[in-house]
N, C-alpha and C positions, 0 to 999 in steps of 0.2 A: 503494500501500500505505500501511495505516495504522501508524505505528511504536509500538512498545510506550514503555513508558519507561526512561529511560535505565538504572535499575536492573538490568534485565529484556534489554536489547539484547544484550549478550555473553554471557549466562549459559547455561551447558550445560546441557540437558535431561539429568534422571537417568533414562536410557533403563530398558525393562521388556520383558521377553519377551511378546510377542503370544499366544503358543500354546504350551502346554507338550513337552518335550522327554519322550523315552523314555528316562529313565535310569534305571538299575538301584539306583542310590544317588543322590540329590540331596543334596551334601553342603556346598555351597557358599553358602549365604546362610542359616544358622545356625536354618531350620526344626525344627521340633520333630519329629525322625525318627521319632518312636514314633507320635505322634497323638493326638487329644483322646481324652478319658474316652469311655467308651460311653454314659454319662448323656446327654455333648451330643449324639450320633447321635441317642438317642431323644428329646429335647427338640426336634431341628432336626424327626424324623418327626412330633413332634405341633403342627404350626404349624399353627395355626387360619387361616382364611380371614380373619378379621378380624384377627388379628395383620399380615397383608401388604396389606390394603385399610383398614387407620387407622393415623394415625402414633403411633411408640413410643411406650412409658411406660418411664420410669426409675428410678421409685423400688423397685421389686423388688432390681436390680443394685446400685443404692446403696446401698442396706441393707445387702445382702451385703459389699460392699467396707468400709465402715464399721466392720461387726462384725469383718471378717478381721484390719483392721490398726489396731483400736482406734481411730478418728478420729471426729468428726461426720460427718453427712452434707452438712453444707456445709462439708465443708473437700475436697470430690471435685468434678472436671469430668471428663465422660465425652469420649472424643474415638475418631474415627474411626482406630485405631492410635496406637503412640507418637508417629508424623512429625507429625500434625495437633496434639498435645500441644505437640511443638517448633517448631511455626508459630505455635500459639495465643500462647504465652506470650512469643516473639518478638515478632511481632505487636503484642501487648498495652504491650510495653515498652520498643520500641527505636524511637529515633528517628534518622534520618541521620545526626546529627551525635553519635552513639554507638558504644560499640565494644563487642564481645564478645570476652572472651580465656578459650581452651581449651588444650588440650594436644593433641598432635598425635603418633603417628596415632590418628585415631579415626572414628567416624561422621561421613560428610558432609553430610547432611541439614541440619544446624545452620548451617554456611557457606554452604549455597543459601539458605535463609531470611534471615538476615542480608544476604546480596548483594541480595535481591529488595527490600529494606528501604533499601538505599544504604547501609549501615554497615559499620564497618570489625570484620574478624574478624581476632583476633589469635591465632596459634597459637604454642604454647611448642613446642619438640621435646624429646623424649626425650634425656637428656643419656645415661642408660645404660638399657640394654634390661632389663626395662622398668617400672624405676622414676620412680614419679610425682616430675617435676620440681617439688617443692614452692616449694623458696627461690626461685628461679627465676621461677615464676609469681606469688607474692606480690610480689616486685622490679617486675612488671612490669605489673603493677594499677596503672592510671593515673585520671586525673580525669574523663577521657571513657568509662573501662570502666562500662557500665549491667549489664551480665549474666556474672557467671563460671560457666562450663559446664564442668560436671565431667562425667565419665562412670566408673561404677564398678557391677559389672566393665566394661573398657574393651571395647572391640571395633575392632583385630582381636587386640591384644593378651591379653586375659584377665585383664589385673590389676587390683586392687583398690586405691583408696587409702584409707592408712589412716585411721581414724576420728579421729582426734586432727585431724589435719592438714585435715579436714574441719569440725572445731571451732573449729579456730583462724582459718579463712577465713569464717567465718560469725560468729565474735565480732569480727574485728578490720574487717572490711568490711561493718557494718550496714547500709551507706546504699548496698549492690550489692546486686542480686538473683542467691544463689546457687541456679544447677540443677544438681539430681544428676540425669542421666538412671540410670535402675535397669533399663533395660530386661530385664537377665540378673540383674537381683535376686535372684531365688529360688534361684538357685543359688549367691548370694554367704553368708560367715558372719554378715554383718551388713546392716542397712537403714536408713536415713536417717528413716525417715516418721515415727518417735516424735520426731526432731529438730523437726519441725513444730509441734510444739504448743510449745516454747520459743520457737523464731526466726522472726521474721516475714517474715526476707527469705530462706527456703526454699522452693525448690518440686520437688517430687520426681516426676517422670515415670516413669511404668510403663506395661508392655505385657501382654499375654494371649497373644503370639507365640510365645515362646521355650520359656514352662514348660507352657501350658495347652493347646498347639499350636492355636492359632484365627488362625494367620496369614492366613488367605484370608478370614477375616470381619471383621478390621480392628477390634478393642477394644484401648484403649488409656485413660489417664485420668492427671490431675494429681493430685496431695495438696499442700495448703498451706494457711495460715490462711484462713479464711472470706472477709477482704475481698480478698486476692489471688485467689481462686477467682471472686469476683464479679466482676473486672476482667477473669480470663481469659475467662469466661463471654461477654464482650462482643466478645470475638474470634473467636466460635464461633458455627456454623450452630445455630437450634434444636433441629433434629431431626438430627444430625449422625451418631449410630447409629443402625442399623438395626433393627428389631423382634427378627430371627432371631441376629441377632448377642447382642442383649441376653441372651436366652433359652438361648443355647448357652454366654453366659460364667457366668449363674447355675448351671446346670448343672454346669458345670468346675467352680467353686467348691466346690461340694458336695461334691463328691469328692478328700476330700483323699488317699485312698488312692491313689491314680491318680497324684498328683502326685509324692508318696515313692516310687512304684515307677518314674518317670521319672528322679526323680533318683538315684535308686539303680543303676539299669542304666547311665545316661551316668558315673557315678564309675567302676564296673566298666569300662566302655568306656576310658574317661578313661585310668585307672590301667595297663590294657592296652598300650594304644597308645602309652604315654609308654616304658616298659619297651622295647617292642620298637625304637620308633624310637631308643631310647639307646644299642640293640645297632647299630645302624648310624651311630652318631655321629654322630646330629644333633642339634642344641641343641631341647629342648623344654623350653617356659617354664612355669611355673605358672599353671595357669587356673582361674577361678571363675565360667566361664560353661558355656554347652552346646557348646564348642568348646575345640579345642587348635591353638595355632600352634606350629610347627615350622620350623626353619631346617635345609635339607636340603643349603645352598650350591651348590655344582656339579652336584651330583644334584638339585636342584630340578623343571627338566625333563623330567628322567626318569623320577622319581617320578609326575610330574604326567600326561607322557603315558601311562604303564603304566596307572594307575587311570582316564583318559580311554577310553583301548581296551577298559576292561573295564566300561564301562557307568559308571564312579563319576567324577561330576562333584564338586571341591572348588576352593578359590576360590585362588588363586597370585599371591601380591605380589614382582614382579620384582625391585624394586627393594631389596624384604628376603631375596629368596632364599629366602622363606619360604611354604609352606602354611598355609592357615588350614581347618582341616578339623570340619564339625560332626560331632558325636559321634552316632555309631548306636548301634544294640544291641550288645550284645558278641561275639555269632555273627557279626556285619556286620562286625565292628572286627577279628575275627579274620581274616575273607575279606581286607580289606585288608592285612594286614601279611603274609600269605602270598604275596601277589602283589609285594612289592617287595621281599621277602628276596633275597639274593644268589645268581645261577643263571651258568652258564657263558655265554661271552660267544663268538661267532662273528662275525668281522668278513670283510666282503667287498671285495675288489679290483671294480671296474666293467669297466675293460674288456675284453674276452678272457673275462671269467668272467661277469658278469650279462648282459653286452649284447656280439653280436657287432658288431665295429667295423672289419669287413674292407671293408663300404661307406660306412665314415665318416670315422674317424680316418685310418686305412689310404691312404684315397680322397685325404684331404685332401694328407697327404705327400705323397703322391705326386706329385699337381698341381702342388702350391706347390713342389716339387724341379722340377718340369719346368718350370713358367713361368719361374724364374729361371735354370735351367743350360740349358734347351732341350735337354733330354735325357729320356727315360724311366728310371727304377728300378725295378724288380722287387720283388714282393714279400719274397722271399726276401732282397734287398740289406737290406729294411729290418727284417726280423726279426734278420739278423745283426748288423747296429747295436744292436738292441734287447737281443741277447744278451750284448751288452759291460758291461752294467749302467751306471749311473749316468746312464741317459737317459731316466728315467721320462715326463719330461714332451716331449710330442710336438714343443712349438717347438724344445726343444733338441734333441731328436733330428734336425728338419727342418735346423736349422742346422748342427748336426754333419757330415751327409750332405752339403749344398752345400760344406762347408768341405773335405771328404776328397775332395771330386771336384774341388778347385780353385776352386769359384767363391764369392766371401766377398759376403755381404748383410747389409747392417745387422739386426740382430736384432729391432728392432721394424718393419723391413719385413716379414720374415718372418712375424710375428705377424699384421700386418694383412690379408697376404694369405690365412695360413692359417684365419685367425676369419672372411674373407669366405667361403671354399668351405665353412667348417664350420660354425660357428654362422647367421652374418648375421642375427641378431634373431630365430631359431629358424627361420629358413626354409632353410637349407643344410642341407649331407648328413647332417645331425644325425637328419634324419626319415628316413634311408636305414637306420638300424641295427634290428635285431632282436632280441629277448628269447631272451636262453638258458635261464635261470633259470625252472624252473616255479613261476607263483604258488603253486600247491598246495601245493607244497614249501616254498617259503618262511615260508607261512603255518603249516602245520604246525612248521615249525623255530622259530620267532616264539613258537608256543606253550607251547616246552619251554625255549628259549634266548633270550638276548640278543642280538640283530642289530646289526650296526653296518655303515656303510661309510668307508674310508678310500682314497682316487682321489685323482691327480693332477688331475682335472676342475677348472675353473674351478664354483665352488658354481652359478650360472645354469644350467650347463649337466647337470652331476649332477640338480638338483632337474628340469628341464625332462624328461630322460629317465625318471628312477625315475617322477614324475606320468604322463607320456606312457603307460607301462607299468600302472600302478595298483598300485607294489608299495613306493612311499614310505611307506606305513602298516604295513610292516612291521619298518622298522629305525630303535631307538630313539637312535639318534646318527649323523651322518654328519659326518665332516672331509673338508674338500677343499684343493685347495693355498692357498685367499683365508685358510684358518683358521691358516695356518703362515707364518714370516719363510720367505723365501727359501732361506738358509741353511740349513733346517730341514725340508726337502722331502725325499720318500722317497729314499735308504732311512733316511733319519734315523727313529727311531722318538716321534717327538715326537706324530705324529698318533695312535699305538695308546696313548701314556698318558694322552693326551686322553680318547680313547674311554675306556678305563679308570679316569679318574678321573671322567666323568660319568654312571657308571652303577654298579651295586651288583655286581662284578662277580666270578667266582668263577674256573674257569679259565678261558684265555683260547686261543683260534685266531685265525691269520689265514690266507685263503685268496687268492692271485694268481697269475698266470701269467708272470709275470716276477722276472730275478735280483733287481732290487730288491725285491720283494714277499716273498721268501724269506730275502732277507737280512735286511728291517726285522723278520721275525718271529724269527730267529735272534738277532739283536742285541737285541731285549726278552724274549728266553726266554722266548718262548710255541710251541707247536707251530707249525708253517708247513707249510700244504696247498698242494701246484701243482697248476695246470690246465695239460694239456698235450696236445696232437693227436697229435705224435710219439713216436717213441722218443727222436730225439737232445735234443728237448729236453725230456723226461722226464729225462734224465740230467743234463741240465745244472743241471734244476732240484735234484735230488737232490745233486749236487755241490755245490752253493751253497747247502745248509742246510734244504731241504725235507724234514721228515718224511716223507710221503707224497705220492705222484702221482697223481690220477685223469684220466680223459678228459674228464670233464664236470663241473659243479658240482651236476647232479643225482643224482650220487652221493655225495654229501658226508653227506647225512641216513642213509644205509643203512650207510655207509662208518664213520662216528662211534657209529654204536650198537652 
């Protein structure tokens, strides 16, 4: 195998999807949700054969851009999207001994292009969200700094850099190239393009993806003084932008009314979503782009999954506990808000409620008991012990039964034998479980309520069973024994508290089949439902705090209605 150059060897590829997915709303990549002007579509429809068979001509587009931004035609270099503009600027000016300095978090491609050149890429983190760390950046500029890379408005924060700070940087670092990425500039209150006439060390990068809706055609450009542009063109292919994209861009620039419509519609959407998210106590940051970023904290995964379930994909930042949402129309924004407004919550125990465990857990208890005691035990004896409460974990229950029979066995030995019988890496009697809950009923409930699971199972076993029966998708939050400290397992209420804090919860109810389940609900001061097959078991659950008792979980929907 032929090895690439050292700078590329460990560089990760920026992966892109090969085929489109069928989203109802694709709001994860900041494309223009509304789409391009009708004039763009007409221009594409009227493409001539020679527009395809001949190499492209750029004069008309360069003239249109020069007129729009009041710059010389010689101050513009066309590129295949803003990505190529970034690449070309870095390729033109950066040597391996140079460094680029910027602020993080921000767009990842400049870092990748710097790595391709073997150059250092210095990232100055925000000290306060999302306030531009001006002083720290200025102090960090070194002798080897060749490019100061600024993004305003910034992705993913939506924040802008105060113009006076940009001017300061231009004035005090005249020997450095200051690159200002204005990919989202059409939505901002100011642009640095006019400064290119005054400062020879300034290059502004623009795109027509976010504002004009031409993301699929890849149209970008660099504006700088003519001498810089001549140098940058040396890093570009001579025919880097195709003729269809050129004609579409000219048509887009001619329709100023469509751009204003987009900006006005997105502002309405932004104001509405900001107001709705704040009602949910989410932290929403001021954005000057075509997206907003909101911190949902512990509820981030819930909001993300609810939207995804309804065909709406947004960008999740795990480390920031935030979602970045491309702004859609106001009507679409109203749908998003409706989906995540607080709903009542139904939390299910698994064993004996969702899943019949007589041939799995109950069998593993009996067989483990028999292995160590050399005696059989009846299901009635097992149920009697469960009715005592405090033995929600079947390892604890088996240990209790053996101890009560006068057989002392180290706890770890019991766990090992039990797991060999029950789990055995997914090959044990866990496969003999049957589903009690009707998936159609769970689906109907999930459309009206938030569903959760609070179980004493280990997570791997809980998810194995829920996936096996294809019902995992109906539950917004699952809490297992692995999510809780040993001293706070059921009937402690921590599991219910975690679920409540993970979703936007209205009223809650918990449905289980043991004393520990109903005691947990009572202690948490929510409605407790019991599931019982016998009158004796029903009375026991009612006496220990169950508000209602039903024979089968499938009666729940009709009962609570």
